[in-house]
N, C-alpha and C positions, 0 to 999 in steps of 0.2 A: 600912538602913531599907526597909520594904516599899514597893513602888510600886503605886499603885492606879489611876492614870490614864495612858493612853498617847495621844500624838498619832498621827494616821494615818500619819505618816512615820516612826514608830518601830517598827512591828510588821511581821508577815509572816503568810502563810497557815499557817505551822507553829505559831502561837500560839493555836489555837482554844480551848484549855482555859482560857486567860487572858483573851483578848479576845472569846471567843464566835465562832461561825462568821462572823457578819456583820462584826464588827469586824476579824477576821483577814483577811477577803477585801477589805474596804475598804482596809486597810493594804497588802495585796498589789497591788491595782489601782493604788494611789497609787505604789507602788514601781516598777511597770513602765510608768509614765507615762501611764495612762489618765485621762480627764477626770473626776475625782472631787471633788465639793465638799469642802472641807477640814473637819476636825473632830477629835474625840477620843473615846476609849472609856474608860468607867469599868468596871473589870474584874469578872470573876466573883468574885474574891476579895473585892471590896468588897461584893458582894451577900451572900456568905456571912457577912461581918463584920456587915452590917446585920441579917441574920436572927439571928445569934448574940447580938447586943446588944439583942434585943427590938424589932426594926424601928426602929432609930435609926441614922442615918448619923453615923459618927465625925467630930468636928470636923477632924481631920487630913485626912480624905478630902475634906471640903468645901473645905479650903484648896487641895488639889491640883486640884479641879474649877475653882476660880476662877482658879488660875494658868494652866490650859490654856484657859479661856475668854478670858483676856486675850491669849493667843497667837492664838486664833482671830480675835479682833477685829482684831489687827494684820495677820494674813494677808489677811483679807477687806476691810480698810480700812473697817470699819463698827463701830458701837458698840451694845452691848446696851442697849435701851431708849431710844436716842437719837431725838429727834423729827425731826431732819433727815436722818439716814442710819442707820436702825435695822438692827441685825443680828437676823435671825430664824433659829431653829434647829429641826430635827426631833429628837425624842427617841425612839429606837427600841430595843426589846429585841434581844438576840442571844445565844442559848444556844449552847453548844459543838456541839449537834446541832440540825439544822433542825427547828423546831416551828412551821410556818406558821400564822399566825392565832391561835396559842394564847396569846400574851402581848400586851403593850400597846404602842401607838404614839401619840405626840402630835406634830402638825405645827404649824408657824407660831408656835412658842413665842417669846415676846418681844414680842408685840403687846399694846398697851394703848390707852386712849382717845387718847393723844397720838401714839404711834408709828404708829397706823393713818393718821393725817393726814399724817405725814411720809412714809410709804410711798406714799400716794396722790399726794403732791406730787412725790416723786422719780421715780416711774414714769409720772406723767401719766395714771394709770389708776385712777380712784376706785373703779370697780366691782370691779376686781381686789383692791384693798386691803381693802375691806369684805367681800368674799367670803372672803378669807383670815382675817379677824378672826372672822367668824361660824363658820367651820370650827374655829378654835382654841378658841373658847369652848365649842362643843359637845364637842369631843374632851377638853378639860381637864375639863369638867363631868362627862362620862361616865366617862372612864378614871381620872382622878385623884380626883375627888370622889364618884364612884359615883351620880350623878344619872341616872336611867334615860334611855337614848338615845331611847326612844319619846316622851318628853315634849318633847324638843327637836324631834324629827321632826314632832310635831303642830303646833308653832309654825311650822316651816318650810313644811309642806304647807298650813297655813292661809293663809300669805302667798302661796303660789303660786295657791291658789284665789281669793284676793282680787284678785290681779293678773291672773287669767285666763290663766295660762301653764301649759304642760305640763312644760317642762324647767327644771332649775336655772339653766342659762346664760341663760335669758330674763328672769330677775329683774334689775331695775335696781339701781344703787347705792342709790337711795332705798328700794327694797324691802328691800335687805339691811340697811340701817340700822334698819328696823322690826323685822326678824328679830333683830338684835343687841339691840335694846331689850327684846324679848320674852324672849330668852335670859337677859339679865342679871336681869330680874325673876324668872324661874324660878329662877335660881341663888340669888338672895337669899331667895326664899320657901322653897326646899328646905333651904338651909344656914345661914340666919340671918346671912349676911355678904355683903359686896359681892364681885364678881369681883375677884381680886387684880390690882393694877396694877404691882407691882414685879417686873420680869423675873427677877431672881435668886431671888425667892421662888417664882415659877412653875417655874423650872428645878429647884430642889431638890425641890419637890413632885412634879414629873414623874418625876425619877429614883427617888424613893421608890416611886411608883406602879408603875414598871416592875419594881423589885425585888419588890414585893408580888405582882405578877402571876405570878411564878415559882410561887407556891403557890395560884393560883386553881384552881377545880374543873376547868375544861377543860384547863389545863396538866397537872395531876396525872393526869387520865384519859389524855391524849395520851401522857405519858411511860410510863404503865403499858402502853398498847397497843404503843408502839414500844420498850419495854424500855430506856428511858433512865433512868440513875440519878437519884435525887431530890436528891443532894447536890452537884450540879455548879454550880448557880446560873446566873443570866443576867448577861451584861454589858449596859451601856447605851451606845448610840452617840449622841453629840451632834454633829450635822452641820449646817453652814450650809445654809439652805434655798435651793433653786432652785425656780422657780415655773412649773409647767406650766399654771397657770390665769391667766396674765398676758395672754392674748389669743389670736388665731387663728394666731399664729406660734409658739405654744407648745403643749405637750401632755405626755402621760405614757403609759407603757406597761409591759407585762410580756411577756417573750418567752423562748423556749427556743432553744438552738442546733439542736435536733432536736425532732421531735414527741414529747411525753411520752406520747402515746396509742399510737402504733404504731412509733415510733423512726425514722420517715422523716427523711432528711438534708435538712432545709430549715428555715429560720427559722419558728418557730411561735409565735404570740402575738397580742396585741391592744393597741390604743392608743386614746386619746381625745384629741381636740383641745381645748385650753382646759380642762384638768382637772388635779386632783392625783391622786397614786397610789392613794389609798384609793378613788377613784371606780371604778377598773378592777376591783379585787378584790372590792369590796362589791356589785357588780351594780346600783349606783344608776342608771347609764346603760348601755345596751347598747353595748359597744365595737366598734370596727372591726377587721377582720383586719389583722395587721401588714403584709401586702403592700400595703395601701392607703396606708401611710405614705409609700411611694415617690412618691405623688401629692401628699400634703399637704406633705411636707418632703423633697424629692428628694435634696438634698445631705446632709442629716442622716441620711437612710436609708442612703446609701452609707457614711457614717462608722460607723453602727451595725452594718451587716453586717460591715465590716472589724474592728470591735471584738469582735464575737461570735466571729469566726474566731480572733482573737488569744487570747481567753479560753479557747476550747475546746482549742486546742493547748497553751496554758500549763498548764491543769489536767488535760488528757488525759481529759476526760469531758464529757458533755453539761451545759451550763450553763443555769441559770434566772436571768434577769437582770431587774432593775428599772431603768428609766431615765426621765429627764425631759428634755424639750426646752424651753429658755427662750430666747425671741427667736432661734429658728433655730440654737441651739447645743446640742449633745448633752452630757448629764451622766449618768454611771453612778452609781447609788445602791446597787446590790447585785449580787453574783453568788454563786452557790452551785451545787453539784452538784444537778441537777434531779431532783425526785421524778418517778417514771414508773411506768407500768403494767408488769406482768411481761412482757407482749409487747414493749413498748418496751425494757425492760431487756435482754432477750435480743438483740434486733436491734442495739441500740446497741453492746453488748459485742462482738458478732461483727463488726460493721462497723468498730469501732475497731481490732480485731486486723488486719483486712484492709487498713486504712489505715496500719498500722505504728505507731500511737500507743501501743498496749499489747500485752502478750504474752497467751498463752492463760490462764496462771494468773491474771493480773489480771482477765481477762474472766470467769473462773469466780467470782472473788471479788466481781465487780460485781453479780451476780444474787442477790437475797435468796431463800434457799430457801423461806421461808414465803410470799413473794409469788407464787412460781410456782404456788401453789395456784389462783390466778386462771385459769391455763391448763388446769387439769385438771378443770374442771366443765362441765356441759352448756351449750349455746347453744340458741336456738329452733330447732325443727324447721322447715325451709324451707317445706315444704308447709303446715304448720299456720299459719305466719306469713302466708303468702299468703292464707289463708282468713280470717284474723282481721280484725276491724274496727279500722282505724287511725283514731284520733280526733284526733291532733295530731302535730306534728313539732317537735323542738327541736334543740339542739346535742348531738352525740355526745361528751359530756364524759368519760365513763369506760366502757370497753367491757364487754361481757358481757350476759347476759340475766337478767331478774328479773321475777317476778310476785308480787303480794301484795295485801293489803287496804290501802286508802288511810287514812292517819292524818296529822293536820295539826300536831301538836306533838311535840316530843321526848319529853315525859312520856307521852303517849298511845301513841307508837310503842314505847317501852320496855315499857309495861304490856302491850300486845297481844303483843309478842314473848315476854314472860315467860309468857304463857298459851299459847304454842305457835303463835301465828298468824304467817304470813309477812306482812311489812309493807313497804309502799312509803311512805316519808316524803315528803309533798308540802308544799312551802313556797313562798311568794312569792319568797323568797331565803333561803338559810341563813346563819347566823352561827356563830361559835365556840360559842355557848351551845347549839346544836343537836347538838353532837358525840355525846352519849350516844344520842340518837335515831337518828343516822346509823349508829352502831355496831350498833344493834338491827335496823335495816332491811335488807331484801334489796337495795333500790335507792332512789335519791333522784331526785325530779322537782322542778325549780324553774321558776317562770314568768319570772324575770329572772336576769341574770348570764350571763357568757360562759364561754369555755373556760378562763379562768384565774380564775374566780370562786371563792369559798370552797368552794362545793359541789363544783365540779369538781376542785380541787386535793386536797381532803381525801378525796373518794371515790376518786380514782386511787391515793392513798397507801394506802388501806385495801383496794383491790381491789374496791370496790363499784361496781355498775352505776349510772351517773348520766346523766340527760338534763337539761341546763340550758337556761336562756333560752328556754323553750317559751312564747312570747308569745301563742300561740293560746288558751291556757287562762286562765280567770279564776279565781283562787284566793280564796276567802273563808274565811280562817282562823276568823273569828268564827262563821260559819254551818256551818263544816266541810263545805264543798262545793267541787267544781270544776265550772265551767261552760264548755263548749266547743261552739260552733255551736248554741247554744240548748238543748243537752242537759246535764243536771246529774247529777253523780256525787257520792254522799255518803260520809261516813266508813263504812268497812267494805266498800265495793264493791271488786271486784277490778279491777286494771289490770295491764298488762304493759309493761315497758320494754326497748327494745333500745338499750343504751348504745353500741353500735358504729355505729348509723345515726341515732340520735336519735328513732326512731319510738316513739310511745305508742299502746298498743292497749287496747281494752276487753276485760275478762275475763282468763282464764288461757290461756297458750299452751304446748303440749307442747314438750319439750326433747330434745336429742340429745347423745350423748357427744362429747367433743372428739377431734380428730385431732392427734397430735403429730409434727411433721415439720419440715423446713427448718432455720431457724436454731436452733430449740429442740433438735432432734435433734443438731445439730452441737455445740452447747455442752455438751449432756449427754454426747456422745462424748468431749469434752475432759475432762469431769469423771471419766468412767469410766477414762480413761487415767491419771489422777492418784491416784484413791483406792485404798486397800488394803483397806478394810473392805467386805465383801460386803453386799448388800442383798437380803433375802428379803421375803416377804409373809405376812400372816395371811390365810388363805383356807380356806373350808370347802366350796366348791362349784367345779365346773369353770368356771363363768362368772366367778367371782371370780378364780380362778387365771389364766384367759385374759386378763382385764383387767390383772392385775398384770404378766403377761409383756409385754403391749403397752407398759406403763410402765417396763419394764426390770428386773423382778424376776428374781433368779437362783436362786430356789427358794422353798419354803414353809417358814417358820420355826415356824408354828403352824397346825395343822389341828385344829379342835375337833370331836371326834366326837359330842358330845352334841347339837349342832345338827341332826345327821342323824336323831335319834330323834323329833323333834317333828312330822314330817310325818304327815298324817292316817292313812295306811295302816300306819304303823309304831308310833305311840304305843300302840295296844292291846297289842302284844307286850311292850313295855317295862313296861307297867302289869301285865300278867299275871305278868311276871317278879318285879315288886316284891311282889305280894300272894301269891306262891307259898309253900306251906307246906314244901316239900321241895326239896332240890337238884335232884332229877329234874325237878320241875315248872319250876324256874328254867331248867334247861338246855333243856327243851323250848321254852320261850318264847324263849330266846336263839337257838335253832336257826332260829326264824322270822325273826329279825333278821339272821342271817348273810348271806343273799343280798343284802339291801339294803346292808349295810355294805360288802361286797365290791364291789358295783356302784359305790357312791360312790367308793371308793378307785381303782377302775379308771379311772373318768372323770377323776379328778384326775391320776393317773399319765400318762394319755394326753395330757393337755394339757401337763403339765410335762416330758414326755419323760424325759430323763436328769438333769434338775435335781434336787437334793436335796429331799426332802419329809419334814418332821417331823410325825408324827401323835401327838397327845396322847390317851392312854387316858381313859376316862370320868372327868369331874372333879366335876360339881355334885352336891349332895345329892339323894338319890332322891325326896324329897318334891316336888321341882320338877316331876316328871313326872306327879303324881297330880292328878285333878280335885279342885277345891276346893268347888264348890257342890253342894248336894244334887241339883239337877236334872242336873248333869253326871255325878254318880256314878250316878244312876238310869239315865241313858242308857247308860252304859258297862255297868252291871249287866245291863240288858235285852238289849243287843246281843251281849254275849260270855258271858253266864251267870255272871258273877262276883257272888257274893252281896254285897248292900249292906253287911252287917255286916263283911265282909272289907275293903272299901274304907274304911269308917269307921274300923275298927281300925288299918289301915295309916296313915291320916292322923294318928291319935293317936300311934301308936308312933314314927312318923318325925318328929314335930314336934320342932323344936330351938329353943332360946332364942337361940342364936347360930350359925346354919347355916354362916357363913363359917369357923367354928372347929370344925365338927362332923364328921359322917360324910360325908366327901367326899374327892376326890383318891385317892391310893394306898390310903387306908383302905377304900375300896369294894372294891378288889382283894384286900386282906387278908381282909376279911369274906366276900366273894363271889368267889373266884378264877375262877369260871366266866365272869364278865364279862370279865376280862382275857384269858382263853383265847379266847373268841369273837372279841374285837376283834383279838387277835394273829393268829388264823387268817385273818380277813378281810384284814388288812394284807398278810400274807405270800402268801396265795393270789392276791390281786389282782396283786401284783408279779410272781409267777411267770407268771400268765396273760397279762399285758401284755407280758412279755418274749417269751413264745412267739408271741403274736399280732402284736406290733408291732416286736419286736426291740430294744426299749428295755431297757438294762441298769439296772434300778431298784435302788437301795440304800435301802430304807425306814429311817427313823430313828424308832424307837418310844420315845415319851416318857412316863415315869411321873410323874404330877403330885404335888406337895406332899410330897415325901419330906423327913423331918426327921432320920432316923437311918440309919446304914449297914445295920443289921440289917433295917430296913423295906425299904430299897432292894434288899438281897440277896433277901429273901423274894419280892418281886414280880418282880424280874428273873429269878429261877429259873423262875417260872411262864411268863414270856414266852419265855425261851430254850427251855424244854422244849417248849412249844407250837410255836414256830417251827421247831425242828429236826424235830419230828414231821411238820409240814406239808412240809418240804423232802424228807424221806424218802419220804413218801407220793407226792409229785409227781416224785420223781427229779430234784430241782433243786439246784444249788449256789449259789443266790442268796445274796448277802451282805445283812446288815442291821446296824444299830447300836441299842444300847439305852442310853438316857440319862434324865435327869430334869430337872424344873423346880425351880430354886432359888427358893422363894417365901416362905420363913420365915427369921427371923434365925438359928434353930438350924441350918437347912440350910446357911446361909452359914458359920457358925462351925465346922461340922464337915465342910466340903466336902472336906477331904483324906481323911476316912474314907469319905464317900459316893463319892468318885471311884474307890475300889477296884472299884466295881461299875457305874460310869457312864462311858460312852464320850463323852458330851457333857453339858454344862450349858446350859440355856436359862433365863435369868433372867425370871421372871414378875414384873415390877416393879410391876404393879398391886397384887397381893397383898402383895408384899414391902414396898411403901410403906404399905399399910394396917396390916400387922402391926408395922412398925417404929414408926410414929407412933401406932398405936392409933386411927386415924381410919378409919371406914367410908366408902368412896367413895360408897356409895349413900345414906348417911344424914347426912353432915356437910357437904354442899355449902354450906349457909348459913353454917355456922361458918367454913369455909375462906374464904368471901367476906369475912366480918368480919375474919378474920386478915390477909387481903390489904389491906383498906381501912385497917387500923390499923398496917400496916407490919410485922407480926409475920412473915408470909410475904412474900417478895419475889415469888413465883410460886405458881400453883396446883400443889401438889405432885403432883397426878395428871396434870398436863400437861407439866411439866418435872422431870426427875429431881432429887431432893434429893441433891446430890453430897456434902454434909458427913456425912450419916447413912446413907441407903440406898445411896448411891454407894460409901461405904467398905465396906459389907457386900459389894457386888458385887466390888470390887477385891480384898478379902480372899479371897472364894471363888475368884476367878480364880487368885490366887497359890497358894492351898492345893490347888486342883484340879490345876494344872500341876506342883506339887511331887510329887504322887502319880502323875499320868499326864501325861507331858510332851506327848503329842500330843492331849490332850483338846480337843474342839471347843467353843467358847464363843460363845454368842449371847444376844440379848435379844428377847423377844417381847411385852412389855407395850406399852401405848400410847406409852410414851416412845421407842420405836424409830423413830417418825416425827418426833420433835422435834429440831430442829437442834442445840440446845445439849446435849441428851442424847446425840445421835449423836457429837458431839465427845468427850464424856466416854467413851463406849464405845470410841472409837478409842484414846484415851490409856490406857484400862484394859487394852488388849490383847485385846479381843474379836475374834472372827473375822467376825461378821456381826451386823446388826440386822434385825429383822423388824417390819413395820408394815402398816397397811391398804393395799390396792391403790392408792388415790388419793394416798397419801403416799410411794409408792416413789420418784418423781423427786425429791421434797424430800430424802429420806434420801440418795439418790445424790449430789446436789449438796452436801449438808451433809458427807458423808463426804470428798469431795474438798477442801472448804474446811478441814476439820480437818487434813488433811495439810499444806496450805499454811500455815495459821496456826501449826502446831507444828514447822516446819522448824528 
């Protein structure tokens, strides 16, 4: 018979897919003897069963819950709903993968009009009892019954105003009774029923609410961002309450064993005296640094530090812990591997190796390749930042630099970002409902909340710059303004944030490129020692090539020659070539381009030295080079004496209904061999001259795009080889070169064995291969693809992550066919997928020699390539 409920003393950390991460770790902490309030976990299987049965809990599961509830009552020596000695519980979600703040929690469950009196009498603290009851009614009303939290807040804030107090803790028991009265009236008005008094009814409703929250909008969005499967479900943890809000000898906190911001080895976190856990993460009160806990609870702080050390050594990773102090006694409520910035991930991984807790391979696996993107982007220029007008300072919650226009709601931030604006989301405090706006924003600024507030934790996980707890600013979300020191900034004004210092500036600040060294360089060197897949870059200029080398690129996998034609002094020559009436006129125009092309290639060769460079012959349709407006055509006509009618006729003649499937790629070289001749001459002559001038032994790789037939490949290859050999003869050079092709069409993949007769390398152009396999235009179907993702038809954006079942099979087939014909054929990928970690792993398993990606994704690909080796041992 299936088991759907486990007591904390029945599980372990290895059961996260059954108990969820939180339940598994509560069980593990119980097992190793740490002070964990007792409880039980309703499994993820119960959640899946609930969803499968139309959001209904099976009666057999309810029976199991009640059996474990009876055990909990026995262990705690308290009774659920009892007036003299009531048992209260927390009900918390716990998915197999950490999803902080995305699902629901209910505290103090079990209180009712009678039990609250019993709690007051037993503790001798009436204020504490009624504070717990008002919290429970609000959480139950909000989370379980979906009454807007703001309506409860309005009642609570109204009572604070009436009592003339600023902080929650200053309200008396009588004040709180008034709040409870207002809450119950609101509940009845909104729902047409009284607040439930039966604790078991409360418990089942809360469990259902947590199960439902698995599919709330913010949880779905978070899973999509973090690539967490939708079918895992969440567990529910029912745990005996301990009370951090029972007086000044109690409190609550959130802490990390190391800094999640920079990885420093020191306890990092915050706590509040006389508070419950939600107060810390919600930003309702500004918490104190964890170091000050040594003054408030000296003995408990010593116990906590010791517990933190035990947990980090046990899990062999930085831990994120939640704890409560009740009457000067420590209780651990949660531990999990802490989310961290990329900088912190790198430092922690390196430090743990040096401390002997993990090996180098484990350290490499601990760093998320996508997350290191955080380290590869600019920070503020130091001089520009000194000159900027600083308007406020908050907490440096998530590092980095960002500027943008101020927006005050998630919806407005999304809309502005969709229009191409850079956005700073400004909130009094963020909540999980703001997630979509946080995703859209460049950075986040909050007036309240600390280093472990929702804004801080989520921003760090996303790699977003965040300044939290900036109390100097007054945020009016209604008026859409920020006021600081008497000056007002309105929606649409620019501000800049330094998430590493907490500084907030007026206007935009210039940025500078990052420097990669220290721990990052060390962990990348470990990755390089593990990986077998080479990493090249897509680069069309010496500057791009130089940047890529600094990031560890081992060559160029795609140099697009068409980008070189668009410069102002060159475009007239290519246009003259396009409108030419005869081959002689075309060759004359191309002769004008030859010096430019050769100079471009020399510049790239000099930067790359003896690293391989793959240069693609002209690929796009010729109409892309022509002026489109009458004014532009007239300017070109007047300047170069090209008759207007010629330009107009060329535009008409070259017009294509579907240019992606038209006169482009190798078809240009078939139609106009002189284009391929000029480009080949530039490639070979540049290599010969760089070898003579610099001593670099260059072996150019000349890539013919879009071949679909062996006869087509042979025709263009013959042109390239004849031209290259003639150049070598003229220059007296013995330089070597390779001729290969891009596999970009399904037919090219299907006949790769035939094409390999004439190709010394294949480079998979997966952008076009994806378009042609799916029949989706990358330029025109973005909205359709988004709908497909939202409806679960696509798990991922097919242009971001390689479709392994379809496109991937074509790649694998072409590799196998190519090797069958030419055993030493060189295989690479140069589409955008070359910088995607999951696609990189596929390329490794498919037997490719290298991946090529944009310069800023080179470190990501290097790390992903190493992880692919480790995962597939």
